[in-house]
C-alpha positions in Angstrom: 91.5 137.4 60.7 89.0 136.7 63.5 88.2 139.5 65.8 88.8 138.4 69.3 87.4 139.5 72.6 89.1 138.9 75.9 87.5 138.8 79.3 89.5 139.4 82.4 88.1 138.5 85.8 89.2 137.8 89.3 88.9 134.4 90.9 89.4 134.3 94.7 89.9 130.8 96.1 88.6 130.8 99.7 89.7 127.4 100.7 92.9 128.9 102.0 91.9 132.6 102.3 89.0 131.9 104.8 91.3 130.1 107.2 91.9 132.2 110.3 95.1 130.4 111.3 98.5 131.7 110.3 100.5 129.8 107.8 102.7 127.2 109.5 106.4 127.8 109.6 108.5 126.0 106.9 110.1 122.9 108.3 113.6 123.0 109.7 115.8 120.4 107.9 119.1 118.7 108.3 119.8 118.8 104.6 122.6 120.9 103.0 120.3 121.4 100.0 116.6 120.8 99.6 113.5 121.6 97.5 109.8 120.9 97.5 107.8 121.4 94.3 104.3 120.8 93.1 104.6 118.0 90.6 101.8 119.2 88.3 102.7 122.9 88.0 106.4 122.9 89.0 105.8 125.6 91.6 108.5 125.7 94.2 106.9 125.5 97.7 110.1 125.3 99.7 113.8 125.9 98.9 117.0 125.7 100.8 120.3 126.1 98.9 118.5 124.4 96.0 120.8 125.7 93.3 124.0 124.7 95.1 126.0 122.1 93.0 126.7 119.0 94.9 127.6 115.3 94.5 124.3 113.4 94.1 125.3 109.7 94.4 122.7 107.1 93.2 119.8 109.4 92.5 121.8 109.7 89.3 120.0 106.5 88.3 116.8 108.4 87.7 118.4 110.0 84.7 119.9 106.6 83.6 116.4 105.1 83.7 114.8 108.0 81.8 117.3 107.9 79.0 117.0 104.1 78.8 113.2 104.0 78.3 113.3 107.0 75.9 116.0 105.5 73.8 114.8 101.9 73.8 111.1 101.2 73.2 111.2 97.4 73.7 112.1 96.7 77.3 111.6 93.0 76.8 114.8 92.8 74.9 117.4 90.4 76.4 120.7 91.8 77.7 123.7 89.5 78.0 125.8 90.5 81.0 129.4 91.3 80.1 132.3 91.0 82.4 132.9 94.7 82.5 129.4 95.3 83.9 130.2 93.2 87.0 133.5 94.9 88.0 132.0 98.0 89.5 132.1 98.9 93.2 129.3 99.7 95.5 125.6 98.6 95.6 124.8 95.7 93.2 122.1 93.4 92.0 124.9 90.8 91.6 124.8 90.2 87.9 126.7 87.2 86.6 128.8 87.1 83.5 126.9 85.6 80.6 123.4 85.6 82.2 120.5 87.1 80.3 118.0 89.5 81.7 115.5 91.7 80.0 116.1 95.5 80.0 113.0 95.8 82.2 114.5 93.4 84.8 117.7 95.6 84.8 115.6 98.7 85.4 114.1 97.1 88.5 117.6 96.3 89.7 118.7 99.8 88.9 115.9 101.6 90.8 114.9 99.3 93.6 118.3 98.0 94.9 120.4 100.7 93.2 122.5 98.2 91.2 125.7 99.9 89.9 126.2 96.8 87.8 122.7 97.2 86.4 123.5 100.8 85.5 126.5 99.8 83.4 124.5 97.0 81.7 121.6 99.4 80.9 124.0 102.0 79.5 126.1 99.5 77.5 123.1 97.8 76.0 121.1 101.0 75.1 123.9 103.0 73.6 126.5 100.4 72.6 129.0 101.7 75.1 128.8 103.5 78.5 130.6 106.7 77.2 128.0 107.3 74.5 125.1 106.7 77.0 126.6 109.3 79.4 126.7 111.8 76.5 122.9 111.1 76.1 122.4 111.7 79.8 124.0 115.1 79.5 122.1 115.9 76.4 118.8 115.1 78.2 119.9 117.2 81.2 120.4 120.2 78.8 117.0 119.5 77.2 115.3 119.6 80.7 116.9 122.8 81.6 119.2 121.2 84.2 121.7 124.1 83.9 123.8 123.1 87.0 124.2 119.4 86.3 126.8 117.2 84.7 127.0 113.4 84.5 130.2 111.4 84.1 128.8 107.9 84.7 125.4 106.2 84.8 125.5 105.0 88.5 126.5 108.1 90.6 129.9 107.0 91.8 131.9 110.0 93.0 133.7 112.1 90.4 134.7 115.7 90.3 132.6 116.4 87.2 129.6 114.5 88.3 127.1 116.8 90.1 123.7 118.3 90.2 121.4 120.5 92.4 118.2 119.9 94.3 116.4 122.1 91.9 117.7 120.3 88.8 116.9 116.9 90.3 113.3 118.1 90.9 113.0 118.9 87.3 114.2 115.4 86.4 111.9 113.8 89.0 108.8 115.5 87.5 109.6 114.0 84.1 110.3 110.6 85.6 107.0 110.5 87.4 105.1 111.5 84.2 106.6 108.3 82.5 104.1 105.5 83.3 106.8 102.8 83.1 109.2 104.5 85.5 106.4 105.6 87.8 105.4 102.0 88.2 108.9 100.7 88.8 109.8 103.4 91.5 106.5 102.7 93.3 107.2 98.9 93.5 108.0 97.8 97.1 109.4 94.4 96.1 109.6 92.1 93.2 111.0 88.7 92.3 113.1 88.4 89.1 114.2 84.9 88.5 116.0 83.8 91.7 116.4 87.3 92.8 114.2 89.0 95.4 114.5 92.8 95.2 113.2 95.1 97.9 113.0 98.8 97.3 115.6 100.8 99.4 113.1 103.7 99.7 111.7 103.3 103.2 109.1 106.1 102.6 107.0 103.7 100.6 106.2 102.0 103.9 106.6 104.9 106.3 104.7 107.8 104.6 101.1 107.4 103.5 100.8 108.4 99.9 104.4 108.0 98.9 104.7 106.8 95.3 108.4 106.2 95.2 111.6 107.6 93.6 115.2 107.0 94.5 117.8 106.9 97.3 121.5 107.5 97.2 124.7 107.5 99.3 128.4 107.9 98.9 131.0 109.2 101.3 131.4 112.4 99.3 127.7 113.0 98.7 126.3 111.8 102.0 122.7 110.6 102.0 120.7 111.9 99.0 117.0 111.3 98.4 114.3 112.1 95.8 110.8 111.2 96.7 107.2 111.8 95.6 103.9 111.6 97.4 100.3 112.1 96.3 97.2 113.2 98.2 93.7 114.4 96.9 95.0 114.5 93.3 98.0 116.6 94.2 101.6 115.3 93.6 104.5 116.7 95.5 108.2 116.0 94.8 110.9 116.5 97.4 114.7 116.4 97.0 117.4 116.5 99.7 121.2 116.4 99.3 123.6 115.5 102.0 120.9 114.9 104.6 121.5 112.6 107.5 117.8 112.7 108.5 116.3 112.4 105.0 113.3 110.1 105.9 112.2 112.5 108.6 112.8 115.6 106.5 110.9 114.3 103.5 107.9 113.5 105.7 108.0 117.0 107.1 108.3 118.5 103.7 105.2 116.6 102.4 103.2 117.5 105.5 104.0 121.1 105.0 103.2 121.0 101.3 99.9 119.3 101.6 98.7 121.4 104.5 100.0 124.8 103.4 99.9 124.6 99.6 96.9 122.5 98.7 96.2 122.1 95.0 93.3 124.3 93.8 91.2 123.2 90.8 91.1 126.3 88.7 89.4 124.7 85.7 87.5 121.4 85.4 87.9 119.5 82.1 84.8 119.3 79.9 82.9 122.1 81.6 81.0 124.6 79.4 82.1 128.1 80.1 80.3 130.2 77.4 78.1 130.2 74.3 79.2 131.9 71.1 76.9 133.4 68.5 77.0 131.5 65.2 76.7 132.9 61.7 75.8 131.0 58.6 73.4 128.7 60.4 70.0 128.6 61.8 71.6 127.4 65.0 72.2 130.6 66.8 74.7 129.7 69.6 77.4 127.0 70.2 78.8 126.3 73.7 82.5 126.0 74.3 84.1 123.9 77.0 87.4 123.5 78.7 89.6 120.9 77.0 91.6 119.9 80.1 91.7 120.7 83.8 94.0 123.2 85.4 95.2 123.0 89.1 97.7 125.0 91.0 98.9 125.1 94.6 97.7 128.1 96.5 98.7 129.5 99.9 96.5 131.4 102.3 95.0 134.5 100.8 96.5 134.1 97.3 94.4 135.4 94.4 94.2 134.3 90.8 92.9 136.1 87.8 91.6 134.4 84.6 91.5 135.6 81.0 89.2 134.1 78.4 90.2 134.6 74.8 87.4 133.8 72.3 86.1 135.1 68.9 83.1 137.4 69.1 81.3 135.2 66.7 82.0 131.9 64.9 81.0 131.0 61.3 79.4 127.7 60.6 80.3 124.9 60.0 81.7 124.2 63.5 83.3 120.9 64.4 82.9 119.5 67.9 86.3 119.5 69.7 87.9 122.1 67.5 89.8 124.8 69.3 87.8 128.0 69.9 90.1 129.9 72.2 91.9 129.7 75.5 91.5 130.2 79.2 94.6 131.4 81.0 95.2 131.9 84.8 97.5 134.5 86.2 99.0 135.3 89.6 100.7 138.7 90.0 100.6 139.1 86.3 102.4 135.9 85.5 100.7 132.9 83.8 100.3 129.9 86.0 98.2 127.5 83.9 96.0 127.4 80.8 93.7 125.2 78.8 92.2 125.4 75.3 88.5 126.1 75.0 86.9 123.8 72.4 83.5 123.6 70.8 81.1 121.4 72.7 79.1 120.4 69.6 79.1 120.5 65.9 77.1 123.0 63.9 76.3 122.6 60.2 76.1 125.4 57.7 72.5 126.6 57.2 71.1 123.7 59.1 68.8 123.8 62.1 70.2 122.0 65.1 68.2 119.0 66.2 66.8 120.0 69.5 64.0 118.9 71.7 61.1 121.3 72.3 62.3 121.7 75.9 65.8 122.6 74.7 64.4 125.2 72.4 62.4 126.8 75.1 65.4 126.8 77.5 67.6 128.4 74.9 65.2 131.4 74.8 65.5 131.9 78.6 69.3 131.6 78.6 69.6 135.0 76.9 70.2 133.9 73.4 69.1 137.3 72.0 69.1 136.2 68.4 67.0 133.1 69.0 63.8 133.1 67.0 60.6 132.2 68.8 59.1 130.8 65.6 62.2 128.7 65.0 61.9 127.3 68.5 58.3 126.1 68.0 57.9 125.8 64.2 61.3 124.7 62.9 59.9 122.7 60.0 57.9 125.6 58.8 60.9 127.8 58.7 62.9 125.2 56.9 60.4 125.0 54.0 
């Protein structure tokens, strides 16, 4: 077993800490329930009755769309509209019995104009019947850790056993936005499908700079419900409000608060060399390791992060570029908040001298490579013979 060493050091991010102003007060909302989360890390930045179970109306359709794309790979398949799909109440994309649309077309009708008929068509086509599809929705909710949610239909029409929470819907929204197909659809302002012109009900796409979509909802029981997402400087925020008569204003206020008070801090940059490890079994004495991926996390004023590097003390050749060498983990108050693998930046062969230029050999001597051999740097061929 490899002997490992771990380095623990403090990282202080001054972008927030150096600010002399006090943190702004959290926004005052009209919503019965609300939450603001960082889309990348999932960190909760604002919460108001976020675990309270409530009717959610048509934001249900985010789950409908996610289950549809995960269960059916080919969205170009044609769906024939059945009579039972057209008999639902509420918002509609006005499907006609016998017409044929692709599953992708139906998803646009589902997410842009909140078609309850489109929801039934999507569910019936993907699962064979609506009841089975609803079972899939609840199974997906359990998989996502949506512990306070239950679905009884794919469209969000009121039912006593159809409910969720702001916190659960934020979990769902993060997954939806990570799906390229769905992220594209919810960000679409308008589209023409055959003779239909569909315009997104989400006014924030026009009203808030950086809004990248999501879903609206309304029923008499649920009131106005809204899930939205916005991006700025590489940071994605997700807001959810339930029973909120001023949801457009409240979401804008939440986003302003999040971007200003909880900016994303880049803790690690992908592809950056962080350390060199001694190599045994080769004339190459050291091999650098780099971060495999970037790590970012939203930080408030004065918050401090510590980082732990776990790497072997030495590595034995051969070494393959890109292979995992160890890990870099970040902590706040003793809890992990993000990590990345550390991988080898280059390959090293057994008992083979690395091909380096003269300048590279000289520089290696002054980088503190204690085991570097001066003769090897200047007369590599002689040493190889």
